[in-house]
N, C-alpha and C positions, 0 to 999 in steps of 0.2 A: 387462493390464499392471501392476501393482502399482506404488505412487505412494508412497513415505512421506510426501512434505507434502502428503495429503491431508485431507479435510475433518476428523481428528483433529488439526491444527495450529492450527485456529483458530476461534474465534467471533468470532461476529455477532450486535451488539445492536440493535433498534433504538429508537431515541430519541424518533419522533417528527419532528422536523426536520431529524435526521440519523443514519446507516447506520455504525453504530459495528466496526472489525474489528480485533480484540486476538488477535494470533499467540499460542498457548503453548507448552507443553512446553521444551525446549531451545532455545537461543537459535538463530533461523533463519536461515542464508545466502541470501541474498536474490539467489542466482546463478543461472547460466542453466538448471540443474536446478528449482530450487524456482519462479521466473520462468514456465518453460514449465507447472510442476504448480496455478501459482495464473491463472495467462494467462486461463482460463472460466470457474472459482467467480468469479471477481474481479470479472471482466468481466462475468459474471449479477446477481453482487450490486450494482454501480452502471448496472444499467439497475434494477434493483427500486427502486432510491434515486431515479432520474429527477431530477426538479429540484430535488432538495433536497441536503444536503452528506456525502459519502462521506469517512470521517477512519478514514486506516489510523494507528493507532495501533505506530509503530514500536521500541518501548522493549524488545523481546524479538527483534530481529533483529539479529545477530550484524554482517553485515557487507553492505556492498550493492555487485556489480557494474555491469561498464555494461549488462547483462541486465535487473537487476533496477530498476536506472532507468531505462531502456526498459520497465517495465513499467509505473513510477511514471506516466511520460508519456501512455503509451497511456491508464491508469485518466482522464488529467488531463484528454484529449482527449475520450471518452468522457463524460465527468463537464460540460465544458463545452457538449457540444454536448447535453445532454439539459437545457440551464439550470440545470445545479447547477454545485456545485463538491467541487474535493481537499482535502484536507486532510490533510499529513505531521503526523504528533504524537509527538512524544518520541522523534523520534531519536537514536541513540546518540553519542556523542562523534565517533567513527571515521564514521558512517554521515552525521553532520552536515556534518563536516569535505568527506566525496568530494560533499554536495550543494553547497556553498561554492566548492569549487575548480571543479567543473561550471559553477557558476552558475544553477544550479537553481534555490536559496531565490529567482531573481528570476520565474521561472516558477511554481514552486510553492508554495501557501498554507503554509510549515516554522513550526508552533510546536512549541516546547520546554519542560518543564517540565511 
């Protein structure tokens, strides 16, 4: 099955104490399709990060649907169970507003700017 949200849409950078994921190309809608496509690969990255910090740079994410939010919560649980943490970095205003309205800012570590 061809997947437009495969590995050409993101870059992974290992910084020693953290693994940082940057989404590239056109702004990514974090919706049902992309969340399903990214679930396996991002879970693999989270497993490799282990007890360190996984940073998702969302600066190039257009919006986040409930499926995208579910993906963030799954990654948060995976990282916590491994003794690590998840940081959501640079969410655009629209995505940050959704995180606030759903109160996920009280669950996830969210860093702006």
